[in-house]
FIKE-343566 format. One line per 3 residues: number of its first residue (from 1); their letters; for each residue x, y, z of C-alpha. Coordinates in nm, 2 decimals, padded with zeros to 4 digits. Layout:
% residues N
NUM) A) X/Y/Z  ...
This chain:
% residues 508
1) XXX) 04.72/15.07/-01.23  04.75/15.38/-01.43  04.54/15.65/-01.60
4) XXX) 04.59/15.83/-01.92  04.49/16.18/-02.01  04.48/16.27/-02.39
7) XXX) 04.53/16.63/-02.45  04.41/16.73/-02.80  04.54/17.10/-02.87
10) XXX) 04.56/17.33/-03.16  04.91/17.23/-03.26  04.94/16.87/-03.14
13) XXX) 04.81/16.58/-02.94  04.98/16.46/-02.63  04.90/16.13/-02.43
16) XXX) 05.04/16.11/-02.08  05.00/15.81/-01.86  05.02/15.88/-01.48
19) XXX) 05.02/15.65/-01.19  04.75/15.73/-00.92  04.97/15.97/-00.73
22) XXX) 05.01/16.19/-01.05  05.36/16.08/-01.15  05.43/16.04/-01.52
25) XXX) 05.51/15.69/-01.63  05.46/15.74/-02.00  05.42/16.00/-02.27
28) XXX) 05.41/16.07/-02.64  05.34/16.37/-02.85  05.24/16.42/-03.22
31) XXX) 05.24/16.77/-03.39  05.01/16.86/-03.66  04.98/17.18/-03.87
34) XXX) 04.70/17.44/-03.90  04.55/17.47/-04.24  04.51/17.82/-04.40
37) XXX) 04.31/17.77/-04.72  04.22/18.15/-04.75  04.32/18.47/-04.57
40) XXX) 04.14/18.47/-04.22  04.05/18.10/-04.26  04.21/17.85/-04.00
43) XXX) 04.13/17.49/-04.00  04.26/17.15/-03.85  04.26/16.86/-04.04
46) XXX) 04.03/16.64/-03.82  04.12/16.31/-03.96  04.50/16.39/-03.92
49) XXX) 04.44/16.52/-03.55  04.24/16.18/-03.46  04.51/15.98/-03.62
52) XXX) 04.79/16.15/-03.44  04.60/16.12/-03.11  04.57/15.74/-03.16
55) XXX) 04.95/15.73/-03.24  05.05/15.92/-02.94  04.81/15.70/-02.71
58) XXX) 04.95/15.38/-02.85  05.30/15.50/-02.79  05.24/15.62/-02.44
61) XXX) 05.05/15.28/-02.36  05.36/15.09/-02.46  05.55/15.29/-02.21
64) XXX) 05.30/15.17/-01.94  05.29/14.81/-02.01  05.42/14.73/-01.67
67) XXX) 05.14/14.93/-01.51  04.85/14.87/-01.75  04.60/15.17/-01.81
70) XXX) 04.28/15.13/-01.63  04.09/15.44/-01.77  04.14/15.73/-02.02
73) XXX) 03.98/16.07/-02.07  04.03/16.36/-02.30  04.11/16.73/-02.26
76) XXX) 04.05/16.93/-02.58  04.05/17.26/-02.74  03.71/17.44/-02.76
79) XXX) 03.49/17.55/-03.05  03.63/17.36/-03.35  03.40/17.10/-03.48
82) XXX) 03.42/16.85/-03.75  03.13/16.74/-03.98  03.07/16.36/-03.98
85) XXX) 02.82/16.15/-04.18  02.56/15.89/-04.06  02.84/15.64/-04.03
88) XXX) 03.06/15.86/-03.81  03.31/15.93/-04.10  03.48/16.27/-04.10
91) XXX) 03.37/16.47/-04.40  03.60/16.78/-04.39  03.83/16.99/-04.18
94) XXX) 03.73/17.15/-03.85  03.72/17.53/-03.85  03.88/17.66/-03.53
97) XXX) 03.74/17.94/-03.31  03.97/18.22/-03.42  03.89/18.17/-03.79
100) XXX) 03.74/18.49/-03.91  03.43/18.33/-04.05  03.09/18.35/-03.86
103) XXX) 03.07/18.72/-03.79  02.75/18.79/-03.98  02.61/18.46/-03.82
106) XXX) 02.69/18.58/-03.49  02.51/18.91/-03.56  02.20/18.72/-03.69
109) XXX) 02.18/18.51/-03.37  02.25/18.80/-03.14  01.96/19.00/-03.30
112) XXX) 01.73/18.71/-03.31  01.77/18.58/-02.95  01.92/18.89/-02.80
115) XXX) 02.28/18.94/-02.67  02.17/18.94/-02.31  01.97/18.62/-02.35
118) XXX) 02.23/18.45/-02.53  02.49/18.51/-02.27  02.25/18.44/-01.98
121) XXX) 02.17/18.09/-02.12  02.50/17.98/-02.27  02.75/18.16/-02.07
124) XXX) 02.91/18.27/-02.41  02.95/18.64/-02.46  02.82/18.64/-02.83
127) XXX) 03.12/18.62/-03.07  03.19/18.46/-03.40  03.43/18.22/-03.25
130) XXX) 03.17/17.98/-03.13  03.07/17.65/-03.30  02.73/17.73/-03.39
133) XXX) 02.82/18.04/-03.58  03.07/17.83/-03.79  02.80/17.58/-03.85
136) XXX) 02.56/17.86/-03.98  02.83/17.99/-04.21  02.88/17.64/-04.35
139) XXX) 02.50/17.59/-04.42  02.51/17.92/-04.61  02.83/17.88/-04.80
142) XXX) 02.87/17.50/-04.84  02.53/17.35/-04.85  02.63/17.03/-05.01
145) XXX) 02.86/16.96/-04.71  02.62/17.07/-04.45  02.35/16.85/-04.59
148) XXX) 02.58/16.56/-04.60  02.67/16.60/-04.23  02.48/16.41/-03.97
151) XXX) 02.65/16.55/-03.67  02.92/16.82/-03.59  03.15/16.68/-03.33
154) XXX) 03.40/16.87/-03.12  03.74/16.70/-03.06  03.63/16.51/-02.74
157) XXX) 03.33/16.35/-02.89  03.52/16.30/-03.23  03.78/16.10/-03.03
160) XXX) 03.53/15.89/-02.85  03.35/15.83/-03.19  03.68/15.72/-03.33
163) XXX) 03.70/15.45/-03.08  03.37/15.31/-03.16  03.19/15.47/-02.87
166) XXX) 02.90/15.69/-02.84  03.01/16.04/-02.92  02.97/16.21/-02.58
169) XXX) 03.06/16.58/-02.50  03.12/16.71/-02.15  02.94/17.01/-02.03
172) XXX) 03.25/17.24/-02.02  03.32/17.17/-02.38  02.97/17.20/-02.49
175) XXX) 02.95/17.55/-02.34  03.21/17.65/-02.61  02.95/17.60/-02.88
178) XXX) 02.71/17.89/-02.77  02.42/17.65/-02.81  02.44/17.48/-02.47
181) XXX) 02.22/17.60/-02.18  02.47/17.59/-01.88  02.20/17.60/-01.62
184) XXX) 01.99/17.32/-01.75  02.30/17.11/-01.88  02.13/17.06/-02.21
187) XXX) 02.12/17.19/-02.56  01.92/17.53/-02.56  01.58/17.50/-02.75
190) XXX) 01.56/17.87/-02.81  01.91/17.91/-02.95  01.86/17.60/-03.17
193) XXX) 01.52/17.73/-03.29  01.68/18.06/-03.39  01.95/17.87/-03.59
196) XXX) 01.70/17.63/-03.74  01.90/17.34/-03.61  01.82/17.04/-03.39
199) XXX) 02.01/16.89/-03.09  02.07/16.57/-03.28  02.33/16.76/-03.48
202) XXX) 02.54/16.75/-03.15  02.68/16.49/-02.94  02.50/16.37/-02.61
205) XXX) 02.61/16.60/-02.33  02.74/16.44/-02.00  02.90/16.55/-01.69
208) XXX) 03.28/16.53/-01.68  03.39/16.22/-01.51  03.08/16.02/-01.62
211) XXX) 03.17/15.68/-01.80  03.12/15.69/-02.17  03.18/15.32/-02.20
214) XXX) 03.44/15.04/-02.23  03.69/15.09/-02.52  03.58/14.82/-02.78
217) XXX) 03.81/14.53/-02.82  03.90/14.63/-03.19  04.02/14.98/-03.08
220) XXX) 04.19/14.85/-02.76  04.39/14.60/-02.98  04.49/14.87/-03.24
223) XXX) 04.61/15.10/-02.95  04.78/14.84/-02.75  04.53/14.87/-02.46
226) XXX) 04.43/14.58/-02.23  04.06/14.48/-02.26  03.82/14.66/-02.01
229) XXX) 03.98/15.02/-02.03  03.71/15.26/-01.93  03.66/15.58/-02.13
232) XXX) 03.54/15.87/-01.94  03.40/16.21/-02.02  03.67/16.49/-01.99
235) XXX) 03.67/16.87/-02.02  03.76/17.18/-02.21  04.15/17.22/-02.19
238) XXX) 04.15/17.51/-01.96  03.91/17.36/-01.72  04.10/17.03/-01.72
241) XXX) 04.42/17.23/-01.65  04.23/17.41/-01.36  04.14/17.07/-01.21
244) XXX) 04.49/16.94/-01.27  04.62/17.22/-01.08  04.38/17.18/-00.78
247) XXX) 04.13/17.44/-00.85  03.83/17.28/-00.69  03.71/17.56/-00.46
250) XXX) 03.56/17.90/-00.54  03.82/18.18/-00.54  04.10/17.96/-00.64
253) XXX) 04.25/18.01/-00.99  04.49/17.84/-01.23  04.74/18.08/-01.41
256) XXX) 04.86/17.91/-01.72  05.16/18.09/-01.88  05.25/17.96/-02.22
259) XXX) 05.23/18.13/-02.56  04.90/18.26/-02.44  04.83/18.37/-02.07
262) XXX) 04.51/18.24/-01.94  04.36/18.25/-01.58  04.08/18.01/-01.50
265) XXX) 03.88/18.10/-01.18  03.65/17.86/-01.00  03.30/17.98/-00.93
268) XXX) 03.04/17.86/-00.67  02.76/17.93/-00.91  02.70/18.06/-01.27
271) XXX) 02.79/18.44/-01.29  02.62/18.58/-01.61  02.55/18.95/-01.51
274) XXX) 02.59/19.25/-01.73  02.94/19.33/-01.62  03.05/18.99/-01.73
277) XXX) 02.90/19.02/-02.07  03.02/19.39/-02.12  03.39/19.26/-02.05
280) XXX) 03.35/18.95/-02.26  03.40/18.71/-01.97  03.25/18.36/-02.04
283) XXX) 03.10/18.13/-01.78  03.09/17.76/-01.82  03.03/17.45/-01.61
286) XXX) 03.36/17.33/-01.44  03.46/16.98/-01.47  03.41/16.97/-01.08
289) XXX) 03.05/16.89/-01.01  02.84/17.18/-00.89  03.10/17.45/-00.99
292) XXX) 03.14/17.70/-01.27  03.43/17.87/-01.41  03.54/18.18/-01.61
295) XXX) 03.85/18.27/-01.82  04.06/18.59/-01.84  04.33/18.58/-02.09
298) XXX) 04.58/18.76/-02.31  04.70/18.61/-02.64  05.04/18.76/-02.59
301) XXX) 05.18/18.58/-02.30  05.51/18.41/-02.27  05.56/18.47/-02.64
304) XXX) 05.65/18.83/-02.58  05.96/18.75/-02.38  06.04/18.49/-02.65
307) XXX) 05.99/18.76/-02.91  06.24/18.98/-02.72  06.49/18.69/-02.70
310) XXX) 06.48/18.62/-03.07  06.46/18.97/-03.19  06.73/19.14/-02.97
313) XXX) 06.96/18.86/-02.84  06.99/18.62/-03.14  07.37/18.61/-03.16
316) XXX) 07.43/18.61/-02.79  07.18/18.33/-02.74  07.39/18.12/-02.96
319) XXX) 07.71/18.17/-02.77  07.53/18.12/-02.43  07.38/17.79/-02.55
322) XXX) 07.72/17.68/-02.68  07.85/17.69/-02.33  07.54/17.50/-02.20
325) XXX) 07.36/17.81/-02.06  07.01/17.94/-02.11  06.96/18.30/-02.25
328) XXX) 06.65/18.34/-02.03  06.86/18.29/-01.72  07.09/18.57/-01.85
331) XXX) 06.82/18.81/-01.93  06.64/18.75/-01.59  06.97/18.78/-01.40
334) XXX) 07.01/19.14/-01.53  06.63/19.23/-01.44  06.59/19.44/-01.12
337) XXX) 06.40/19.33/-00.82  06.20/19.65/-00.79  05.92/19.77/-01.02
340) XXX) 06.04/19.96/-01.33  05.92/20.30/-01.44  05.82/20.14/-01.78
343) XXX) 05.47/20.05/-01.90  05.42/19.77/-02.15  05.10/19.72/-02.32
346) XXX) 05.13/19.34/-02.42  04.89/19.33/-02.72  05.15/19.20/-02.97
349) XXX) 04.91/18.96/-03.12  04.58/19.16/-03.06  04.40/19.16/-02.73
352) XXX) 04.21/18.89/-02.53  03.97/18.98/-02.25  03.82/19.21/-02.20
355) XXX) 03.85/19.39/-02.53  03.89/19.13/-02.80  04.05/19.39/-03.02
358) XXX) 04.22/19.25/-03.32  04.35/19.57/-03.42  04.53/19.65/-03.09
361) XXX) 04.90/19.66/-03.08  05.19/19.65/-02.84  05.36/19.94/-02.69
364) XXX) 05.63/20.03/-02.45  05.64/20.37/-02.27  05.88/20.56/-02.05
367) XXX) 06.21/20.46/-02.24  06.51/20.68/-02.16  06.87/20.67/-02.26
370) XXX) 06.96/20.53/-01.92  06.70/20.24/-01.95  06.88/19.91/-01.94
373) XXX) 06.81/19.58/-02.09  06.73/19.43/-01.76  06.46/19.69/-01.70
376) XXX) 06.31/19.61/-02.05  06.29/19.25/-01.95  06.12/19.31/-01.62
379) XXX) 05.88/19.57/-01.79  05.78/19.29/-02.03  05.69/19.06/-01.76
382) XXX) 05.52/19.34/-01.56  05.31/19.42/-01.87  05.19/19.07/-01.93
385) XXX) 05.10/19.05/-01.56  04.94/19.38/-01.54  04.69/19.28/-01.82
388) XXX) 04.59/18.98/-01.61  04.57/19.20/-01.29  04.34/19.43/-01.48
391) XXX) 04.11/19.14/-01.57  04.12/19.02/-01.22  04.00/19.36/-01.09
394) XXX) 03.72/19.37/-01.37  03.59/19.02/-01.25  03.59/19.14/-00.90
397) XXX) 03.37/19.42/-00.99  03.14/19.16/-01.15  03.13/18.96/-00.83
400) XXX) 03.41/18.71/-00.90  03.68/18.70/-00.64  04.03/18.56/-00.70
403) XXX) 04.20/18.48/-00.37  04.50/18.26/-00.48  04.64/18.14/-00.81
406) XXX) 04.82/17.81/-00.89  05.08/17.86/-01.15  05.14/17.62/-01.44
409) XXX) 05.31/17.63/-01.78  05.64/17.75/-01.89  05.64/18.07/-01.70
412) XXX) 05.59/17.88/-01.38  05.94/17.75/-01.40  06.08/18.09/-01.33
415) XXX) 06.09/18.18/-00.96  06.16/18.54/-01.06  05.84/18.56/-01.26
418) XXX) 05.64/18.39/-00.98  05.76/18.64/-00.73  05.67/18.94/-00.98
421) XXX) 05.33/18.79/-01.05  05.25/18.78/-00.68  05.35/19.14/-00.65
424) XXX) 05.15/19.25/-00.95  04.85/19.05/-00.88  04.85/19.14/-00.51
427) XXX) 04.76/18.78/-00.44  04.96/18.47/-00.34  05.07/18.25/-00.63
430) XXX) 05.16/17.89/-00.58  05.40/17.68/-00.80  05.32/17.32/-00.85
433) XXX) 05.50/17.00/-00.91  05.32/16.92/-01.24  05.43/16.96/-01.59
436) XXX) 05.11/16.86/-01.78  04.82/16.99/-01.58  04.57/16.95/-01.86
439) XXX) 04.65/16.60/-01.92  04.67/16.54/-01.55  04.32/16.68/-01.50
442) XXX) 04.18/16.46/-01.78  04.37/16.14/-01.62  04.22/16.25/-01.27
445) XXX) 03.87/16.26/-01.43  03.94/15.91/-01.59  04.02/15.80/-01.23
448) XXX) 03.70/15.96/-01.09  03.49/15.76/-01.35  03.68/15.43/-01.30
451) XXX) 03.64/15.47/-00.92  04.01/15.49/-00.85  03.94/15.83/-00.67
454) XXX) 03.64/15.84/-00.43  03.61/16.21/-00.48  03.74/16.52/-00.64
457) XXX) 03.92/16.64/-00.32  04.08/16.29/-00.29  04.20/16.31/-00.64
460) XXX) 04.36/16.65/-00.59  04.51/16.54/-00.26  04.66/16.21/-00.42
463) XXX) 04.79/16.37/-00.76  04.85/16.75/-00.72  05.16/16.86/-00.52
466) XXX) 05.24/17.23/-00.43  05.60/17.33/-00.44  05.61/17.68/-00.30
469) XXX) 05.39/17.98/-00.22  05.49/18.33/-00.32  05.32/18.61/-00.13
472) XXX) 05.31/18.97/-00.24  05.58/19.20/-00.11  05.37/19.49/00.02
475) XXX) 05.59/19.77/-00.09  05.60/19.64/-00.45  05.24/19.54/-00.46
478) XXX) 05.14/19.88/-00.34  05.34/20.04/-00.64  05.16/19.82/-00.89
481) XXX) 04.82/19.89/-00.75  04.88/20.26/-00.77  04.99/20.21/-01.13
484) XXX) 04.67/20.02/-01.23  04.47/20.33/-01.33  04.75/20.45/-01.55
487) XXX) 04.78/20.10/-01.70  04.39/20.09/-01.78  04.43/20.43/-01.96
490) XXX) 04.70/20.32/-02.18  04.50/20.11/-02.43  04.21/20.35/-02.49
493) XXX) 04.47/20.64/-02.53  04.67/20.44/-02.79  04.36/20.34/-02.96
496) XXX) 04.27/20.71/-03.02  04.61/20.76/-03.13  04.61/20.49/-03.37
499) XXX) 04.28/20.64/-03.52  04.50/20.94/-03.65  04.72/20.72/-03.86
502) XXX) 04.66/20.65/-04.22  04.53/20.31/-04.30  04.84/20.18/-04.45
505) XXX) 05.05/20.28/-04.15  04.81/20.10/-03.92  04.84/19.78/-04.13
508) X) 05.22/19.80/-04.09
């Protein structure tokens, strides 16, 4: 028997079939574009996304014919929702979270409900990114579409709907709407009343791992699935990745380094205090029952090293690749083992938590004529990691402890970076033998729902394998701890400096 996790993201959909021990036996990917109808507007063609997710699932299923799929589940991006009519037909594209629309609507809800109340109930620090703000914007600016819509479905519930199943949304994804009560696990009456909406406009909430239903025969035939495949409620992509990396106890965290660096921390209970709100840390139900989770992230993660590669080593990169090498290996071989005297602010694509400052920018301080390329490379990795360390310390002041981090994503393939992370974080970092933690987390949830795994602990024990633990080298870790205060001061100091620039200089 096998299990499939469908990972629907911002840029593509991937279906990965695993055996019950977490080994990949089939995989397919379909890429789709973002749509930019106006400056600041960012959308996904929801019909295209679902079509491509079906295609990926069908191709992956063909690869697993010798080990037929027993159950499936879904890991998806948050916030984005598509309007559907009473027959479940998609009416328009889905507005994604970081589309700029919804700011006025967020201010309206924050004033009517209260920022503190909104956060304590929904676990969402009030921001325009959340689904309900986009819905309010549509009601004001596209009334005909809003009136035609029977529901607004996020991509998990939209996928189930496309199979002919009841559109069900898991608790962790529902928490990305800013309309879901994370304590009662239901749509929040006060928020909906303030927005003049009703819970029927959303999908039915259910716990991750709950059975949604059996994939109908028509859909199963179209996708090449056997009869009787069980569909199971999944999770928000970061929470699925956390489960797929073994984060099933408080204090454990998943550190995912791709284009964005995101740390997902497991919590024993909901933490929605003033410090969490002040620093823009969300709190949502985990896909693991009884647990919650929070996120800390920086939008400039691994993309910063890629920027350096593409900008400063383009010609050398071609030569290295001709000989079968990897330019990243060359760059890291030049990087020193000890901390540099440079400091990098990794806000090259604005900032994430805690500031959410779209106007922040990157910087490198401490350059001298004797600075080497290898030192610059290490300083880039230090800056990305110091930003996460700062977030970890802010979470600690809010009562959230991070004891150990399981590393996934492209950055987790570099032993050099993992050692550096352990030193910068001042905490152990563990590498895993998993390439697709989000899809694996969804597949494990499918296995929970289908009864393949008797518990979440047993699912992790069966499918998640640790490779190596990297512990901080005390001498280096102490240097980074001593540097933390100076790092914290860099952003506000540069913010003040930027205020002195003419507006056209800031724009450049």
